[in-house]
N, CA and C of each residue as an Amber inpcrd file, in Angstrom:
protein
   663
 110.9940000-205.9010000   6.2120000 111.7340000-205.6490000   7.4470000
 113.2040000-206.0420000   7.3050000 113.4740000-207.1530000   6.5990000
 114.8450000-207.6030000   6.4000000 115.6120000-206.5880000   5.5530000
 114.9740000-206.0890000   4.4750000 115.6270000-205.1060000   3.6180000
 115.9050000-203.8280000   4.4060000 114.9360000-203.4270000   5.2240000
 115.0890000-202.2260000   6.0430000 116.2810000-202.3790000   6.9770000
 116.3650000-203.5210000   7.6530000 117.4540000-203.7590000   8.5870000
 118.8060000-203.7870000   7.8780000 118.8650000-204.4490000   6.7220000
 120.1150000-204.5400000   5.9820000 120.5430000-203.1770000   5.4590000
 119.5880000-202.3850000   4.9910000 119.9220000-201.0530000   4.4820000
 120.4770000-200.1810000   5.5900000 119.8190000-200.1890000   6.7500000
 120.2950000-199.3970000   7.8800000 121.6990000-199.8360000   8.2980000
 121.9310000-201.1270000   8.3620000 123.2330000-201.6280000   8.7870000
 124.3170000-201.2370000   7.7890000 123.9830000-201.2970000   6.5040000
 124.9610000-200.9350000   5.4700000 125.3320000-199.4640000   5.5600000
 124.3270000-198.6050000   5.7150000 124.5860000-197.1680000   5.8060000
 125.3340000-196.8480000   7.0900000 124.9610000-197.5050000   8.1780000
 125.6610000-197.2950000   9.4520000 127.1320000-197.6700000   9.3160000
 127.4090000-198.7830000   8.6390000 128.7860000-199.2030000   8.4450000
 129.5700000-198.2060000   7.6060000 128.9400000-197.6790000   6.5460000
 129.5990000-196.6860000   5.6920000 129.9020000-195.4250000   6.4820000
 128.9130000-194.9410000   7.2320000 129.0930000-193.7170000   8.0130000
 130.1950000-193.8980000   9.0530000 130.1760000-195.0260000   9.7420000
 131.1750000-195.2790000  10.7840000 132.5830000-195.3550000  10.2120000
 132.7080000-195.9840000   9.0370000 134.0240000-196.1910000   8.4470000
 134.6130000-194.9200000   7.8590000 133.7840000-194.1190000   7.1940000
 134.3120000-192.9880000   6.4360000 134.1370000-191.6400000   7.1270000
 133.1840000-191.5360000   8.0400000 132.9570000-190.2540000   8.7230000
 133.4330000-190.2680000  10.1750000 133.4920000-191.4400000  10.7500000
 133.9070000-191.5970000  12.1450000 133.1950000-190.5800000  13.0510000
 131.8760000-190.6330000  13.0730000 131.1270000-189.6400000  13.8390000
 131.2660000-189.8340000  15.3480000 131.0600000-188.7700000  16.0720000
 130.9520000-188.8270000  17.5220000 129.4610000-188.8610000  17.8610000
 129.0110000-189.9690000  18.4130000 127.5910000-190.1520000  18.7160000
 127.4410000-190.3920000  20.2090000 126.5960000-189.5940000  20.8450000
 126.3800000-189.7280000  22.2830000 124.8870000-189.7680000  22.5910000
 124.5440000-190.4150000  23.7000000 123.1910000-190.3810000  24.2100000
 122.2190000-191.3790000  23.6170000 122.7010000-192.3790000  22.8960000
 121.7740000-193.3510000  22.3110000 120.9690000-194.0900000  23.3710000
 121.4910000-194.1300000  24.5820000 120.7600000-194.8000000  25.6630000
 119.4930000-194.0370000  26.0420000 119.3430000-192.8120000  25.5540000
 118.1590000-192.0190000  25.8570000 116.9560000-192.3660000  24.9820000
 117.1770000-193.1580000  23.9570000 116.0650000-193.5750000  23.0970000
 115.2630000-194.6510000  23.8210000 113.9490000-194.4700000  24.0060000
 113.1400000-195.4800000  24.7050000 113.2740000-196.8500000  24.0480000
 113.3760000-197.8700000  24.8490000 113.5430000-199.2180000  24.3200000
 112.2700000-199.7650000  23.6950000 111.1370000-199.2350000  24.0630000
 109.8730000-199.6870000  23.4920000 108.8660000-198.5420000  23.5190000
 107.8050000-198.7100000  22.7550000 106.7590000-197.7040000  22.7170000
 107.0670000-196.5880000  21.7350000 106.0860000-195.7360000  21.4720000
 106.2610000-194.6620000  20.4990000 107.1970000-193.5810000  21.0090000
 107.8600000-192.8990000  20.0840000 108.6890000-191.7590000  20.4400000
 108.8350000-190.8510000  19.2250000 109.1120000-189.5920000  19.5120000
 109.2490000-188.5770000  18.4710000 110.6600000-188.0140000  18.5270000
 111.4210000-188.1800000  17.4570000 112.7400000-187.5670000  17.3650000
 112.5650000-186.1640000  16.7880000 113.0480000-185.1530000  17.5080000
 113.0020000-183.7640000  17.0520000 114.4360000-183.2620000  16.9380000
 114.8440000-182.9070000  15.7340000 116.2440000-182.5720000  15.4780000
 116.3840000-181.2270000  14.7750000 117.5610000-180.6110000  14.9480000
 117.9150000-179.4960000  14.0730000 118.1950000-180.0470000  12.6810000
 118.3160000-179.1710000  11.7030000 118.3840000-179.6420000  10.3190000
 119.3970000-178.8190000   9.5390000 120.5280000-179.4520000   9.1930000
 121.6200000-178.7660000   8.5100000 121.9150000-179.3050000   7.1250000
 121.4880000-180.5340000   6.8460000 121.9020000-181.2020000   5.6110000
 120.7940000-182.0900000   5.0660000 120.8120000-182.2690000   3.7560000
 119.9170000-183.2170000   3.0930000 120.0710000-184.6130000   3.6830000
 121.2580000-184.9170000   4.2110000 121.5620000-186.2590000   4.6990000
 121.1500000-186.4890000   6.1520000 120.6330000-185.4790000   6.8240000
 120.3420000-185.6090000   8.2510000 119.3930000-186.7720000   8.5580000
 118.3340000-186.8980000   7.7700000 117.3570000-187.9720000   8.0320000
 118.0070000-189.3400000   7.9120000 118.7910000-189.5240000   6.8620000
 119.4610000-190.8100000   6.6460000 120.4180000-191.1130000   7.7900000
 121.1440000-190.0930000   8.2470000 122.0800000-190.2710000   9.3590000
 121.3490000-190.7110000  10.6170000 120.2730000-190.0090000  10.9570000
 119.5190000-190.3550000  12.1610000 118.9100000-191.7430000  12.0370000
 118.3370000-192.0470000  10.8790000 117.7230000-193.3590000  10.6700000
 118.7500000-194.4790000  10.8030000 119.9710000-194.2310000  10.3230000
 120.9930000-195.2740000  10.3480000 121.5960000-195.4700000  11.7300000
 121.7720000-194.3920000  12.4790000 122.5140000-194.4730000  13.7380000
 121.6570000-194.7290000  14.9680000 120.3740000-194.4590000  14.8690000
 119.5010000-194.6920000  16.0270000 119.3570000-196.1930000  16.2990000
 119.2260000-196.5860000  17.5660000 119.0690000-198.0070000  17.8800000
 117.7080000-198.5720000  17.4770000 116.7310000-197.6890000  17.2460000
 115.4080000-198.1150000  16.7780000 115.0630000-197.3630000  15.5070000
 114.1350000-197.9150000  14.7540000 113.7380000-197.2870000  13.5160000
 113.0670000-195.9380000  13.7400000 113.3330000-195.0210000  12.8420000
 112.7370000-193.6840000  12.8760000 112.2340000-193.3540000  11.4830000
 110.9590000-193.0790000  11.3450000 110.3660000-192.7720000  10.0470000
 110.3600000-191.2650000   9.8210000 111.0140000-190.8340000   8.7470000
 111.0080000-189.4360000   8.3390000 110.2610000-189.3070000   7.0240000
 109.7190000-188.1160000   6.7740000 109.1340000-187.8330000   5.4780000
 110.2340000-187.5460000   4.4630000 109.9520000-187.8820000   3.2080000
 110.8250000-187.5330000   2.0970000 109.9450000-187.1150000   0.9210000
 110.4630000-186.2380000   0.0890000 109.6810000-185.7400000  -1.0330000
 109.1960000-186.8920000  -1.9110000 107.9500000-186.8030000  -2.3510000
 107.3320000-187.8910000  -3.1140000 108.0950000-188.1960000  -4.3960000
 108.7460000-187.1840000  -4.9760000 109.4520000-187.4240000  -6.2400000
 110.6310000-188.3710000  -6.0830000 111.1070000-188.5490000  -4.8450000
 112.1780000-189.5230000  -4.6330000 111.6910000-190.9560000  -4.8500000
 110.3860000-191.1410000  -4.8380000 109.8100000-192.4820000  -4.9730000
 109.2090000-192.7260000  -6.3560000 109.2210000-191.7170000  -7.2120000
 108.5180000-191.8370000  -8.4940000 109.4160000-191.6250000  -9.6970000
 110.7310000-191.5660000  -9.4740000 111.6520000-191.3510000 -10.5860000
 111.6490000-192.4970000 -11.5760000 112.0480000-192.1930000 -12.8020000
 112.0690000-193.1850000 -13.8810000 113.4690000-193.7750000 -14.0710000
 113.5050000-194.9040000 -14.7470000 114.7680000-195.5260000 -15.0980000
 115.4800000-196.1550000 -13.9180000 116.7320000-196.5060000 -14.1510000
 117.5250000-197.1880000 -13.1290000 117.7430000-196.2880000 -11.9180000
 118.0600000-195.0120000 -12.1780000 118.2980000-194.0830000 -11.0690000
 117.0480000-193.9320000 -10.2070000 115.8960000-193.8200000 -10.8580000
 114.6520000-193.6760000 -10.1080000 114.3590000-194.8880000  -9.2470000
 114.5950000-196.0770000  -9.7950000 114.3540000-197.3000000  -9.0390000
 115.3150000-197.4190000  -7.8510000 116.5610000-197.0180000  -8.0690000
 117.5360000-197.0820000  -6.9860000 117.1770000-196.1100000  -5.8640000
 116.7460000-194.9010000  -6.2360000 116.3620000-193.9230000  -5.2190000
 115.1550000-194.4080000  -4.4220000 114.1690000-194.9660000  -5.1200000
 112.9850000-195.4810000  -4.4380000 113.3660000-196.5890000  -3.4640000
 114.2030000-197.5230000  -3.9330000 114.6280000-198.6310000  -3.0750000
 115.3970000-198.1250000  -1.8610000 116.2250000-197.1020000  -2.0800000
 117.0160000-196.5630000  -0.9730000 116.1260000-195.9270000   0.0790000
 115.2340000-195.0350000  -0.3350000 114.4030000-194.3180000   0.6450000
 113.4130000-195.2470000   1.3280000 112.8950000-196.2320000   0.6010000
 112.0480000-197.2240000   1.2510000 112.8670000-198.0540000   2.2280000
 114.1300000-198.3230000   1.8590000 114.9910000-199.1480000   2.6910000
 115.3290000-198.5250000   4.0210000 115.4060000-197.1750000   4.0800000
 115.7260000-196.5210000   5.3460000 114.4720000-196.1270000   6.1210000
 113.3060000-196.4440000   5.5700000 112.0670000-196.2040000   6.2990000
 111.4410000-194.8510000   6.0640000 111.7710000-194.1880000   4.9490000
 111.2000000-192.8780000   4.6560000 109.7680000-193.0130000   4.1510000
 109.0000000-191.9300000   4.3500000 107.5980000-191.9060000   3.9640000
 107.4100000-190.8330000   2.8980000 106.8700000-191.1740000   1.7230000
 106.6730000-190.1520000   0.6860000 105.5820000-189.1700000   1.0600000
 105.8090000-187.8940000   0.7560000 104.8070000-186.8650000   1.0310000
 104.8890000-185.7920000  -0.0450000 103.7380000-185.3250000  -0.4820000
 103.6700000-184.2130000  -1.4280000 103.8580000-182.9190000  -0.6600000
 104.7220000-182.0630000  -1.1620000 104.9840000-180.8000000  -0.4840000
 104.0290000-179.7050000  -0.9660000 103.6300000-178.8340000  -0.0490000
 102.8950000-177.6430000  -0.4070000 101.4220000-177.8170000  -0.6830000
 100.8360000-178.9660000  -0.3940000  99.4140000-179.1730000  -0.6090000
  98.7400000-179.4460000   0.7270000  97.6590000-178.7120000   1.0260000
  97.0020000-178.8270000   2.3150000  96.4980000-180.2400000   2.5710000
  95.8550000-180.8420000   1.5590000  95.3270000-182.2000000   1.7320000
  96.4460000-183.1800000   2.0290000  97.5800000-182.9930000   1.3560000
  98.7210000-183.8790000   1.5840000  99.2750000-183.6890000   2.9920000
  99.2620000-182.4540000   3.4950000  99.7630000-182.1840000   4.8410000
  98.8970000-182.8710000   5.8920000  97.5860000-182.8240000   5.6890000
  96.6740000-183.4830000   6.6180000  96.8980000-184.9950000   6.6070000
  97.0500000-185.5610000   5.4060000  97.2920000-187.0070000   5.2790000
  98.6230000-187.3860000   5.9160000  99.6340000-186.5140000   5.7590000
 100.9420000-186.7870000   6.3470000 100.8610000-186.8100000   7.8650000
 100.1150000-185.8770000   8.4210000  99.9600000-185.8350000   9.8710000
  99.2620000-187.0920000  10.3850000  98.2670000-187.5500000   9.6590000
  97.5630000-188.7710000  10.0450000  98.5060000-189.9700000   9.9910000
  99.4030000-189.9740000   8.9980000 100.3810000-191.0580000   8.8900000
 101.2650000-191.1070000  10.1300000 101.7200000-189.9360000  10.5920000
 102.5540000-189.8880000  11.7930000 101.7970000-190.3930000  13.0140000
 100.5410000-189.9850000  13.1420000  99.7300000-190.4440000  14.2710000
  99.5490000-191.9620000  14.2320000  99.3190000-192.4990000  13.0370000
  99.1450000-193.9450000  12.8980000 100.4090000-194.6940000  13.3290000
 101.5680000-194.1730000  12.9470000 102.8330000-194.8240000  13.3190000
 103.0470000-194.7740000  14.8290000 102.7350000-193.6430000  15.4350000
 102.8770000-193.5350000  16.8880000 101.8980000-194.4640000  17.5970000
 100.6880000-194.5750000  17.0650000  99.7010000-195.4920000  17.6520000
 100.1920000-196.9430000  17.6090000 101.0320000-197.2530000  16.6290000
 101.5820000-198.6040000  16.4960000 102.8410000-198.8040000  17.3420000
 103.2170000-197.7820000  18.1040000 104.3880000-197.9020000  18.9610000
 105.7080000-197.6790000  18.2670000 105.6890000-196.9980000  17.1130000
 106.9110000-196.7950000  16.3420000 107.5000000-195.4150000  16.5900000
 108.7010000-195.1980000  16.0550000 109.3790000-193.9210000  16.1760000
 109.2310000-193.0990000  14.9130000 109.0460000-191.8040000  15.0720000
 108.9720000-190.9040000  13.9280000 109.9760000-189.7730000  14.1230000
 110.3500000-189.1160000  13.0350000 111.2740000-188.0020000  13.1130000
 110.6740000-186.7540000  12.5070000 111.0050000-185.6040000  13.0780000
 110.4690000-184.3360000  12.5860000 111.5090000-183.2470000  12.8000000
 111.5240000-182.2880000  11.8850000 112.3860000-181.1140000  12.0170000
 111.5030000-179.9170000  12.3400000 111.4820000-179.4790000  13.5920000
 110.6080000-178.3670000  13.9550000 110.8740000-177.0910000  13.1650000
 112.1160000-176.8910000  12.6870000 112.4130000-175.7070000  11.8930000
 111.6980000-175.7230000  10.5440000 111.3270000-176.8960000  10.0800000
 110.5970000-177.0230000   8.8320000 111.4660000-177.2720000   7.6210000
 112.6060000-176.6400000   7.5300000 113.5090000-176.8140000   6.4060000
 114.9300000-176.6090000   6.8930000 115.8950000-176.9270000   6.0560000
 117.2910000-176.8430000   6.4530000 117.7220000-175.4080000   6.7670000
 118.5880000-175.2860000   7.7580000 119.2130000-173.9980000   8.0420000
 120.4120000-173.8320000   7.1230000 120.3920000-172.8010000   6.3110000
 121.4930000-172.5780000   5.3770000 122.5390000-171.6080000   5.8990000
 122.2940000-171.0170000   7.0540000 123.2660000-170.1050000   7.6490000
 123.7900000-170.6010000   8.9900000 123.3810000-171.8100000   9.3870000
 123.8810000-172.3820000  10.6260000 123.1310000-171.9740000  11.8700000
 122.1620000-171.0620000  11.7490000 121.3790000-170.6420000  12.9070000
 120.2690000-171.6490000  13.1890000 119.8270000-171.6840000  14.4310000
 118.6970000-172.5270000  14.8110000 117.4490000-171.6510000  14.8420000
 116.5040000-171.9590000  13.9660000 115.3190000-171.1250000  13.8210000
 114.2030000-171.5430000  14.7760000 113.2090000-170.6720000  14.9060000
 112.0850000-170.9320000  15.7890000 111.3410000-172.1820000  15.3180000
 110.9170000-172.9900000  16.2570000 110.2240000-174.2240000  15.9080000
 108.7700000-173.9870000  15.5450000 108.3160000-174.6470000  14.5080000
 106.8980000-174.6310000  14.1790000 106.1870000-175.6290000  15.0900000
 104.9290000-175.3710000  15.3710000 104.2730000-176.0420000  16.4950000
 103.7210000-177.4330000  16.1810000 103.9960000-177.9640000  15.0010000
 103.5310000-179.3180000  14.6960000 104.0790000-180.3470000  15.6640000
 105.3420000-180.1920000  16.0680000 105.9390000-181.1490000  17.0070000
 105.2570000-181.0580000  18.3620000 104.8860000-179.8350000  18.7810000
 104.1550000-179.6840000  20.0370000 102.7770000-180.3150000  19.9590000
 102.1350000-180.1670000  18.8090000 100.8140000-180.7770000  18.6080000
 100.9070000-182.2910000  18.7170000 101.9040000-182.8860000  18.0740000
 102.0660000-184.3340000  18.1320000 102.3320000-184.8090000  19.5590000
 103.1970000-184.0860000  20.2680000 103.5570000-184.4900000  21.6340000
 102.3520000-184.4240000  22.5660000 101.5870000-183.3550000  22.4810000
 100.4370000-183.2020000  23.3670000  99.2910000-184.1280000  22.9780000
  99.1200000-184.3540000  21.6840000  98.0230000-185.1950000  21.2160000
  98.2330000-186.6530000  21.5880000  99.4750000-187.1230000  21.4910000
  99.7540000-188.5440000  21.6800000 100.3710000-188.8900000  23.0310000
 101.0280000-187.9200000  23.6650000 101.7380000-188.2130000  24.9010000
 103.0480000-188.9560000  24.6800000 103.4550000-189.1350000  23.4200000
 104.7110000-189.8240000  23.1220000 105.8900000-188.9620000  23.5600000
 106.9140000-189.5540000  24.1540000 108.0840000-188.7700000  24.5510000
 108.8040000-188.1980000  23.3400000 109.3570000-187.0160000  23.5100000
 110.1160000-186.3560000  22.4480000 111.5990000-186.4890000  22.7560000
 112.3450000-187.0620000  21.8360000 113.7830000-187.2540000  21.9980000
 114.4990000-186.1670000  21.1940000 115.0900000-185.1680000  21.8520000
 115.7810000-184.1060000  21.1110000 117.1290000-184.5820000  20.5850000
 117.4780000-184.1200000  19.3990000 118.7500000-184.4840000  18.7770000
 119.4450000-183.2140000  18.2930000 120.7380000-183.1170000  18.5600000
 121.5460000-182.0150000  18.0670000 122.6230000-182.5250000  17.1260000
 122.5850000-182.0740000  15.8900000 123.5880000-182.4420000  14.8930000
 124.5820000-181.2940000  14.7190000 125.8480000-181.6500000  14.5710000
 126.8930000-180.6610000  14.3160000 127.7720000-181.1460000  13.1780000
 127.9650000-180.3030000  12.1810000 128.8990000-180.6140000  11.1020000
 128.3340000-181.3970000   9.9400000 127.0580000-181.7660000   9.9660000
 126.5270000-182.5560000   8.8480000 126.4290000-181.7470000   7.5640000
 126.4050000-180.4170000   7.6820000 126.3360000-179.5920000   6.4680000
 127.5920000-179.7330000   5.6130000 128.6970000-180.1950000   6.2080000
 129.9350000-180.3590000   5.4560000 129.9360000-181.6300000   4.6130000
 128.9940000-182.5270000   4.8710000 128.9610000-183.7880000   4.1230000
 128.5090000-183.5960000   2.6840000 127.6570000-182.6160000   2.4600000
 127.2060000-182.3110000   1.1130000 127.0050000-180.8000000   1.0030000
 128.0670000-180.0760000   0.6850000 127.9510000-178.6200000   0.5610000
 126.8720000-178.2270000  -0.4360000 126.3280000-177.0340000  -0.2560000
 125.1870000-176.5990000  -1.0590000 125.4790000-176.5780000  -2.5530000
 126.7250000-176.3800000  -2.9410000 127.0580000-176.2610000  -4.3530000
 127.5590000-177.5730000  -4.9590000 127.3610000-178.6910000  -4.2430000
 127.8600000-179.9670000  -4.7490000 126.7810000-181.0300000  -4.6530000
 126.8000000-181.9620000  -5.6340000 125.8680000-183.0820000  -5.6170000
 126.4940000-184.3320000  -5.0160000 127.7980000-184.3070000  -4.8160000
 128.4860000-185.4660000  -4.2710000 128.6200000-185.3520000  -2.7570000
 128.7730000-186.5160000  -2.1220000 128.9280000-186.5770000  -0.6680000
 130.4170000-186.6220000  -0.3370000 130.8210000-185.7800000   0.6000000
 132.2200000-185.7110000   1.0250000 132.3060000-186.2280000   2.4610000
 132.9710000-187.3610000   2.6950000 133.0710000-187.8820000   4.0660000
 133.7430000-186.8790000   5.0000000 133.0520000-186.5360000   6.0620000
 133.5750000-185.6080000   7.0620000 133.0980000-186.0500000   8.4430000
 133.9020000-185.7460000   9.4320000 133.4910000-186.0230000  10.8040000
 132.3230000-185.1310000  11.1770000 131.3640000-185.6940000  11.9130000
 130.2540000-184.9020000  12.4310000 129.8750000-185.4470000  13.8030000
 128.9920000-184.7520000  14.4840000 128.5570000-185.1610000  15.8180000
 127.0380000-185.2730000  15.8690000 126.5640000-186.2670000  16.5920000
 125.1370000-186.4190000  16.8480000 124.9390000-186.6640000  18.3250000
 124.2610000-185.7430000  18.9940000 124.0050000-185.8550000  20.4300000
 122.5130000-186.0750000  20.6540000 122.1810000-187.1240000  21.3780000
 120.7920000-187.4700000  21.6680000 120.5180000-187.1200000  23.1280000
 119.5330000-186.2810000  23.3510000 119.2320000-185.8270000  24.6980000
 118.2160000-186.6990000  25.4180000 118.0010000-186.4070000  26.6790000
 117.0250000-187.1440000  27.4700000 115.6090000-186.8480000  26.9570000
 114.7400000-187.8450000  26.9830000 113.3810000-187.6420000  26.4770000
 112.6370000-186.5600000  27.2560000 111.8190000-185.8280000  26.5460000
 110.9420000-184.8230000  27.1430000 109.5290000-185.3960000  27.1710000
 108.8810000-185.2750000  28.3080000 107.5440000-185.8490000  28.4580000
 106.5070000-184.7340000  28.6380000 105.3790000-184.9230000  27.9900000
 104.2820000-183.9650000  28.0500000 102.9900000-184.7100000  28.3770000
 102.1250000-184.0450000  29.1140000 100.8330000-184.6460000  29.4390000
 100.0270000-184.8560000  28.1550000  99.4330000-186.0230000  28.0380000
  98.6030000-186.3150000  26.8720000  97.2520000-185.6290000  27.0240000
  96.9770000-184.6980000  26.1310000  95.7170000-183.9650000  26.1810000
  94.7760000-184.3450000  25.0550000  95.2820000-185.1410000  24.0740000
  94.4830000-185.3560000  22.8760000  94.5630000-184.1130000  22.0050000
  93.8020000-184.0730000  20.9220000  93.8940000-182.9310000  19.9940000
  93.3080000-181.6390000  20.5440000  92.5920000-181.7090000  21.6660000
  91.9240000-180.5190000  22.2140000  92.8260000-179.8040000  23.2190000
  93.8010000-179.0870000  22.7010000  94.6580000-178.2880000  23.5600000
  94.8180000-176.9090000  22.9290000  95.2690000-175.9650000  23.7230000
  95.3360000-174.5840000  23.2560000  96.6100000-174.3340000  22.4590000
  96.5610000-173.3050000  21.6250000  97.7430000-172.8990000  20.8750000
  98.8760000-172.4820000  21.8020000  98.6030000-171.7350000  22.8870000
  99.7020000-171.4150000  23.8140000 100.3770000-172.6550000  24.4050000
  99.5920000-173.7070000  24.6880000 100.1840000-174.9440000  25.2160000
 101.0760000-175.5960000  24.1680000 100.6320000-175.5730000  22.9320000
 101.4340000-176.1350000  21.8300000 102.7190000-175.3370000  21.6460000
 102.5930000-174.0160000  21.7410000 103.7620000-173.1500000  21.5910000
 104.7550000-173.3810000  22.7270000 104.2480000-173.5110000  23.9430000
 105.1130000-173.7380000  25.0930000 105.8640000-175.0580000  24.9670000
 105.1630000-176.1210000  24.5200000 105.8170000-177.4220000  24.3400000
 106.8910000-177.3430000  23.2690000 106.5750000-176.6740000  22.1690000
 107.5370000-176.5440000  21.0710000 108.7700000-175.7680000  21.5090000
 108.5790000-174.6750000  22.2370000 109.7210000-173.8810000  22.7070000
 110.6060000-174.6980000  23.6500000 109.9960000-175.5130000  24.4650000
 110.7710000-176.3650000  25.3690000 111.6120000-177.3560000  24.5680000
 111.0400000-177.8960000  23.5240000 111.7660000-178.8350000  22.6570000
 112.9200000-178.1300000  21.9550000 112.6880000-176.9210000  21.4540000
 113.7420000-176.1830000  20.7610000 114.8730000-175.8020000  21.7150000
 114.5410000-175.5040000  22.9590000 115.5870000-175.2110000  23.9490000
 116.5010000-176.4270000  24.1450000 115.9000000-177.6210000  24.1700000
 116.6890000-178.8400000  24.3400000 117.5760000-179.0880000  23.1240000
 117.0370000-178.8540000  21.9240000 117.8310000-179.0210000  20.7000000
 118.9970000-178.0370000  20.6960000 118.7400000-176.7910000  21.0750000
 119.7820000-175.7650000  21.0940000 120.9130000-176.1450000  22.0440000
 120.5620000-176.7010000  23.2000000 121.5830000-177.1030000  24.1690000
 122.4730000-178.2110000  23.6110000 121.9010000-179.0630000  22.7610000
 122.6610000-180.1800000  22.1870000 123.4750000-179.7580000  20.9630000
 122.9220000-178.8650000  20.1500000 123.5870000-178.4850000  18.8950000
 124.5730000-177.3360000  19.0780000 124.3840000-176.5220000  20.1340000
 125.2620000-175.3880000  20.3540000 125.0630000-174.2490000  19.3740000
 123.9530000-174.2480000  18.6390000 123.7290000-173.2260000  17.6260000
 123.2440000-171.9110000  18.2340000 123.5880000-170.8310000  17.5640000
 123.0140000-169.5330000  17.8930000 121.5650000-169.5250000  17.4260000
 120.6920000-168.8960000  18.2100000 119.2720000-168.8910000  17.8860000
 118.9190000-167.7330000  16.9510000 118.0540000-168.0260000  15.9880000
 117.4910000-167.0010000  15.1310000 116.1650000-166.5340000  15.7250000
 115.7980000-165.2700000  15.5640000 114.5830000-164.7600000  16.2080000
 113.2800000-165.2110000  15.5500000 113.3300000-165.6120000  14.2810000
 112.1020000-165.9370000  13.5700000 112.1090000-167.3230000  12.9740000
 111.1750000-167.5510000  12.0460000 111.0520000-168.8520000  11.3760000
 111.9610000-168.9320000  10.1620000 112.3970000-170.1250000   9.8590000
 113.1790000-170.3560000   8.6580000 112.2520000-170.4010000   7.4500000
 112.7470000-169.9600000   6.3130000 111.9660000-169.9740000   5.0830000
 112.6550000-170.8370000   4.0450000 111.8990000-171.6170000   3.2740000
 112.5180000-172.4350000   2.2260000 113.1150000-171.5490000   1.1600000
 114.1500000-172.0270000   0.4490000 114.7810000-171.2080000  -0.5900000
 113.8010000-170.9220000  -1.7150000 114.0160000-169.8160000  -2.3940000
 113.1700000-169.4720000  -3.5370000 113.3390000-170.5050000  -4.6310000
 112.2310000-170.8540000  -5.2930000 112.2850000-171.8510000  -6.3740000
 113.1260000-171.3400000  -7.5170000
């Protein structure tokens, strides 16, 4: 816990000093109890930014290979992602997806905060894509409030063709929590879709992005 707190404070200090972000709405984060952060996704750094700037801890998934690298670089990456509260997950495997979902439920049951990107992957054209219904499933199953977040300008911090981070001003707007009736896992797909669409509408209002008609797709390998 001490390492986690120190890592978050260090990253927050770096971001504040070199990026001078405009951050609004932090008072909308519940002071206690479980909550789900649902954000648009523009940059590899989005999770780290949200984890560092939020007043409470937020657990995001990160690719498992970030935790298994070799040598000094691998150890540093593992320490960093563990330090900000990231959770390793294998991508593209059904069993791993089920285990990941259970991990999120366990964290919410413990009264903690989790983060999710309803779009599924980063937007590379700046559009806000249709939300996948996992966030709606979590909200209806647990009854945890959903805190929408709109990020603007984070894609400039690490352009797609660069491995280095370039300090740039960005904005993070945190909206009022959205509440859904707790139904447990036995709810209909239309109810899940309706909850997800409501969440995406809130994200769109905060991010100011133009909406895309369909789902986002990960880049070709």
